[in-house]
C-alpha positions as CSV (number, residue, x, y, z in Angstrom):
1,X,-16.7,-113.3,85.2
2,X,-17.9,-113.3,81.6
3,X,-15.4,-112.9,78.8
4,X,-17.4,-110.2,77.4
5,X,-16.6,-108.2,80.5
6,X,-12.9,-108.5,80.1
7,X,-10.1,-107.2,77.8
8,X,-8.4,-109.8,75.7
9,X,-4.6,-109.9,75.1
10,X,-4.3,-108.4,71.7
11,X,-0.5,-108.8,71.7
12,X,3.0,-109.0,73.7
13,X,4.4,-105.6,72.4
14,X,8.3,-105.2,71.9
15,X,9.7,-101.7,71.6
16,X,12.3,-102.1,68.9
17,X,14.9,-100.0,67.2
18,X,14.3,-102.0,64.0
19,X,10.8,-103.4,64.2
20,X,11.0,-105.3,60.7
21,X,14.4,-107.0,61.5
22,X,13.2,-107.9,65.1
23,X,9.9,-109.2,63.7
24,X,11.8,-111.4,61.2
25,X,13.8,-113.0,64.0
26,X,10.9,-113.9,65.9
27,X,8.9,-114.9,62.7
28,X,11.6,-117.3,61.7
29,X,12.1,-118.6,65.2
30,X,8.5,-119.4,65.9
31,X,7.6,-120.3,62.2
32,X,4.8,-117.6,61.9
33,X,3.8,-115.2,59.5
34,X,4.7,-111.4,59.9
35,X,2.7,-108.5,58.6
36,X,2.5,-104.9,58.8
37,X,0.8,-103.6,62.0
38,X,-2.1,-101.1,60.5
39,X,-1.3,-98.7,63.3
40,X,2.6,-99.0,63.6
41,X,5.4,-101.6,63.4
42,X,4.8,-105.1,62.4
43,X,2.9,-108.0,63.8
44,X,3.9,-111.7,64.0
45,X,0.7,-113.5,63.8
46,X,-0.6,-116.5,66.1
47,X,0.1,-119.9,64.7
48,X,-2.8,-121.3,66.8
49,X,-5.9,-120.1,68.5
50,X,-3.9,-120.0,71.8
51,X,-0.7,-118.5,70.6
52,X,0.3,-115.0,71.5
53,X,0.5,-112.3,68.9
54,X,3.6,-110.4,68.8
55,X,3.9,-106.7,68.1
56,X,7.0,-104.7,67.4
57,X,7.0,-101.1,67.5
58,X,9.6,-98.4,66.8
59,X,11.5,-96.8,69.5
60,X,14.5,-94.5,69.8
61,X,15.5,-95.7,73.2
62,X,18.1,-98.1,73.8
63,X,17.6,-101.1,75.8
64,X,19.6,-100.6,79.1
65,X,18.3,-103.2,81.8
66,X,17.0,-106.8,81.8
67,X,13.4,-107.2,80.7
68,X,10.9,-108.0,83.5
69,X,9.4,-110.6,81.0
70,X,10.7,-113.3,78.6
71,X,9.6,-116.3,76.8
72,X,10.2,-119.7,77.7
73,X,10.6,-122.1,74.5
74,X,10.1,-125.7,75.2
75,X,11.8,-128.6,74.0
76,X,10.7,-132.3,73.3
77,X,14.3,-133.7,73.5
78,X,17.8,-132.7,74.1
79,X,18.2,-132.8,70.2
80,X,15.2,-130.6,69.8
81,X,16.6,-128.1,72.4
82,X,20.0,-128.1,70.7
83,X,18.2,-127.4,67.3
84,X,16.1,-124.6,68.7
85,X,19.1,-123.0,70.0
86,X,21.1,-123.4,66.7
87,X,18.2,-122.0,64.8
88,X,18.1,-118.9,67.0
89,X,21.8,-118.4,66.9
90,X,21.5,-118.5,63.0
91,X,19.0,-116.0,63.0
92,X,20.8,-113.6,64.9
93,X,20.5,-114.4,68.6
94,X,23.4,-114.9,71.1
95,X,24.3,-116.5,74.4
96,X,24.0,-114.3,77.5
97,X,24.8,-114.6,81.1
98,X,22.2,-113.5,83.6
99,X,23.6,-115.4,86.5
100,X,22.4,-119.0,85.5
101,X,24.3,-121.9,87.0
102,X,26.3,-124.4,84.8
103,X,23.9,-127.4,86.0
104,X,20.7,-125.5,84.5
105,X,19.0,-127.2,82.1
106,X,17.9,-124.3,80.2
107,X,19.8,-122.1,77.5
108,X,19.6,-118.4,78.0
109,X,19.7,-116.3,75.0
110,X,18.9,-112.7,73.7
111,X,17.5,-111.7,70.4
112,X,19.1,-109.4,68.2
113,X,18.0,-106.3,70.2
114,X,18.9,-108.1,73.5
115,X,15.5,-109.2,74.6
116,X,16.2,-112.3,76.8
117,X,14.5,-115.7,76.2
118,X,15.0,-119.2,77.6
119,X,15.2,-122.6,75.6
120,X,14.0,-125.0,78.3
121,X,15.4,-128.6,78.5
122,X,13.0,-131.6,78.0
123,X,10.6,-133.0,80.7
124,X,9.6,-129.7,82.2
125,X,6.2,-130.7,83.9
126,X,5.0,-127.2,84.5
127,X,5.2,-126.4,80.8
128,X,3.9,-129.8,79.6
129,X,1.1,-129.2,77.0
130,X,1.7,-125.5,76.7
131,X,3.1,-125.7,73.2
132,X,6.4,-124.5,71.9
133,X,6.1,-121.0,73.6
134,X,5.6,-122.7,77.1
135,X,5.3,-119.6,79.1
136,X,5.7,-115.9,79.3
137,X,7.9,-115.7,82.6
138,X,7.4,-112.5,84.3
139,X,9.0,-110.6,87.4
140,X,6.2,-109.8,89.8
141,X,4.4,-110.2,92.7
142,X,1.6,-112.6,93.8
143,X,-0.9,-109.6,93.9
144,X,0.0,-108.9,90.4
145,X,-0.9,-112.5,89.2
146,X,-4.3,-112.1,91.0
147,X,-4.8,-108.7,89.2
148,X,-4.0,-110.3,85.6
149,X,-6.3,-113.4,86.4
150,X,-9.2,-111.0,86.8
151,X,-8.3,-108.5,84.3
152,X,-7.9,-111.1,81.5
153,X,-10.6,-113.6,83.1
154,X,-8.1,-116.4,82.9
155,X,-8.0,-118.9,85.9
156,X,-4.9,-119.2,88.1
157,X,-3.3,-122.4,87.4
158,X,-0.5,-122.0,90.0
159,X,-0.5,-120.2,93.2
160,X,2.3,-121.3,95.7
161,X,5.1,-119.6,97.7
162,X,3.9,-116.2,96.3
163,X,4.6,-117.6,92.8
164,X,1.6,-117.5,90.3
165,X,0.7,-118.4,86.8
166,X,-2.5,-118.0,84.6
167,X,-3.7,-119.7,81.5
168,X,-6.2,-119.0,79.0
169,X,-9.5,-121.2,79.4
170,X,-8.5,-122.7,76.0
171,X,-5.0,-123.7,77.2
172,X,-1.7,-122.6,75.4
173,X,1.2,-120.5,76.8
174,X,1.2,-119.8,80.5
175,X,2.0,-116.5,81.9
176,X,3.8,-116.7,85.2
177,X,5.0,-114.4,88.1
178,X,8.1,-115.4,90.0
179,X,7.4,-113.5,93.3
180,X,9.8,-111.7,95.5
181,X,12.4,-110.5,95.4
182,X,11.4,-108.3,92.6
183,X,13.6,-106.4,90.1
184,X,13.9,-102.5,90.5
185,X,11.0,-101.1,88.7
186,X,12.6,-99.2,85.7
187,X,9.5,-97.6,84.5
188,X,8.3,-98.4,80.9
189,X,9.4,-101.8,79.9
190,X,10.4,-102.7,76.3
191,X,8.1,-105.8,76.6
192,X,4.5,-105.2,77.8
193,X,0.8,-106.4,77.5
194,X,-1.3,-104.6,74.7
195,X,-4.8,-105.3,75.7
196,X,-8.1,-104.5,73.7
197,X,-11.5,-104.5,75.3
198,X,-14.3,-106.9,74.0
199,X,-15.9,-105.5,71.0
200,X,-19.1,-104.8,72.9
201,X,-17.5,-102.9,75.8
202,X,-16.9,-99.3,75.8
203,X,-13.3,-98.6,76.4
204,X,-14.0,-96.1,79.5
205,X,-16.0,-99.1,81.1
206,X,-13.1,-101.2,80.7
207,X,-10.7,-98.6,82.0
208,X,-12.9,-98.1,85.1
209,X,-12.9,-101.8,85.6
210,X,-9.0,-102.1,85.4
211,X,-8.8,-99.2,87.7
212,X,-11.1,-100.8,90.2
213,X,-8.9,-104.0,90.2
214,X,-5.7,-102.0,90.9
215,X,-4.4,-100.5,87.8
216,X,-3.2,-96.9,87.7
217,X,-3.5,-94.5,84.5
218,X,-0.1,-93.4,83.3
219,X,-1.0,-91.6,80.1
220,X,-3.8,-90.8,78.0
221,X,-1.9,-91.1,74.7
222,X,1.7,-92.0,75.4
223,X,1.7,-95.0,73.2
224,X,0.2,-93.3,70.3
225,X,-2.5,-94.3,68.1
226,X,-5.0,-93.6,70.7
227,X,-3.7,-96.4,73.2
228,X,-4.1,-95.6,76.9
229,X,-1.2,-96.4,79.0
230,X,-1.9,-98.0,82.3
231,X,0.2,-99.8,85.1
232,X,-0.6,-102.9,87.0
233,X,-0.2,-103.0,90.7
234,X,3.6,-103.6,90.3
235,X,4.0,-100.6,88.4
236,X,4.7,-102.3,85.0
237,X,3.0,-100.6,82.1
238,X,0.6,-101.9,79.7
239,X,-1.6,-100.6,76.8
240,X,-5.3,-100.5,76.2
241,X,-6.4,-100.1,72.5
242,X,-9.7,-99.3,71.0
243,X,-11.8,-102.5,70.4
244,X,-10.8,-104.6,67.6
């Protein structure tokens, strides 16, 4: 499938009570520049061509359930892992317990607004070569992994025991789905994909393509600024912006 036929992943979007403060946390942790979003909130820019842009938009809703997607940050050594954890705590993160065992080699943290993320120990082969942000780990079915592979034009790099993962043809951060059992669907999640169609594609044509792949239309302008809100086959909401 030609990349001109697909949406591109404009950003991983976070709802935030204080977008500037949360953006500063992630900007500091990842060592990337933060700028104003011309539409709303703030953006943390990619550090390389394969990094994800992060977008923080204001919300009045409190976080009440565990997010269905979180970042896995990689480490080159135990000392490197400890330094990343220390830097995150200094910036405002905290340790949390989501059921991890004492022998797990990853450290589970939450950012200042409670969004979960992991700092993975060294030697993780699955994340080897993926960069500091090794993966966006998602709760989701095998079918939804297939959906996003087709939606973004990213090949499957893992498909085993109902677990799937995709990666940009240029490499970089993987997006993975853990398969069943799935978390209860709480509706709109605080973390979600913000897509934009290719510049030479009409948005309605891209909406039709996503619907044909298994998406559903949720709201024509729920996300503000003209963004359409759709849901993937698991019911996880995402936004489709005007071409950028």
